[in-house]
N, C-alpha and C positions, 0 to 999 in steps of 0.2 A: 465755728460760725453758724448762726441760725439759718435754717432753710427759709427761703422766701419764694412764694408762688406768684406767677404772673399768668394772665389768661388771654386767650384769643377771644374774639367776639362771635363771629359767625360760625355756627356749628357747635359752639360751646355754650353761649348764653342766648343768642338770637337764632331763631330757626328760619333762615331764608329759604331753605329747601321746601319747608311746608308752605310758606307764603307763595312760592313759585308753583307748587302743585295745585294750590287752591286757585290762583289767578289764571294759570295757563293749562291746567289739567294735564300736567306732565307726570310721568311715573316717578317713583322713588329712584334717585340717582345712585347707581351702584359703581360708577366710575368717576374719578375726579374730573377728567376731561371727557365727558360723555359727548361723543361726536354728533349725536342727534340734537343736542341742545347747547346753545352758547349762553350759559347762565348770566354772564356779565351783560351781554346784549339784551337779554330779557329784562334784567333789572333796569338797565338804562332806558328801556322803553317806558317804564313806570317806576320812577324813583320813590314814589310813595310806599312801595313795598319795603323799603329800608326802614321807614318809620312805623309801618303798620304790621310788620312781621311779628309773630308771637314769640314768646320766650321759650327756651328749652326747659326741660325738667331740672336743669342744674342752676338756673338763675338764683333761686331762693337760697341755695347753699352758698354759692359764690358771693352773693351780696352780703353775707355775714362775715366774710373774710375781712380781717382788720385793716390791712394795708393794700387796698384794692388798686391793682395796676393792670391795664390792658395793653397788649401788643397786637395790633390788628393790621392786616393789609387791607387798605381801603383806597380805591382811586380818589383823587382830590374831589371829584364830582360827588362822591358818596359821603364824604366826611361830615358835612353839616347835618345830613339826614341821620347818620349814625349817632352823632352827638345828641340830636333830638330824641332818638330812640333810647339812648342811655339815660337821658334826663327823665324821660317818661317812666322807664322801668326801675331806675335806681333813685329817683327823686333827689333829695338834698344830700344823699350820701357822698362823702368825698372819695374821689378816685382820680387816677391819672390815665391818660390815653396817649399812646405812642403809635404812630402809623409807620409800620415797618414791613418791608417785603419779607417773604419767607427766608431769603438769604440773610437779610439784616437781623431778623430774629435769631437765626442760628448763630451768626457771628457774635451777637451781643450775649447770647446764652453761653457760648464757649469762653467768653472773657470774664464770666462771673460765676465762680464755682458754687456759690450758695443759692443761685436762682434756679428754679424749676419752672418749666413752661407747660401749661395745660392747654392743649391744642388738638384740633381734629385733622390737621394737614397730613396727608399720607406720603409726602415725598421728601421729607428730610433725609439727609444722608445717614444719620444714626439717631437713635432715640434715647441716648444717655441724657438724663435730666429732662426728658420730654415725656409727659404723661398724655397718652393718646385717648381722647374721648371717642368712644366707639361710635362709628357711623357706617352706613351701608357702603360708602365709597372708600373706606380705609381697611376693609377686611383682610386684604393681602399684606398689609403693612406689619412688619415684625417690630413690636415695641416691647420694651422691658416691663412697662406698666400700662395697662389699658383699663379705662374706667367705663363700666357698663351700667352701673346703678348709682343712684343718689347716695346710698350708704357707702359705697366704695369711695366716692369723692369726699364725703364727710370724714371718713376715716383718714384719708390722706391729709386733708386740711386740718384735722383735729378740731372739728366744729361740733 
């Protein structure tokens, strides 16, 4: 069976952390649940951050992937803003978006042996078939494959 890749959005193609640093002058977050900042609360104070956030360095590579599918955890309140962001940055390119919690992502992945998830989330119970996009907040996570550069991602996706 041919490998298929699916992608998370935030931390993989959309840089909400940079948007938060610019808007609220917060430092680079080095912990997933940084006790100093409630990221969701900060975003909920200004939902335009979801539409205005810059892309990551990986967007151009991922946007070239043929069968583009996103699995992203997004509160209902965020989803229309995320869809506007995707339309803005991906234009008319066809893609599918599924809103899944981390647990749902993991269960779906376990039930499909040909699917590989590219994500930045540091708390999955194992990283078989999960390619971890390197971020300051996931440095302690033990992953079989970690992407740090655009070239590494190109090589994995064979683009």
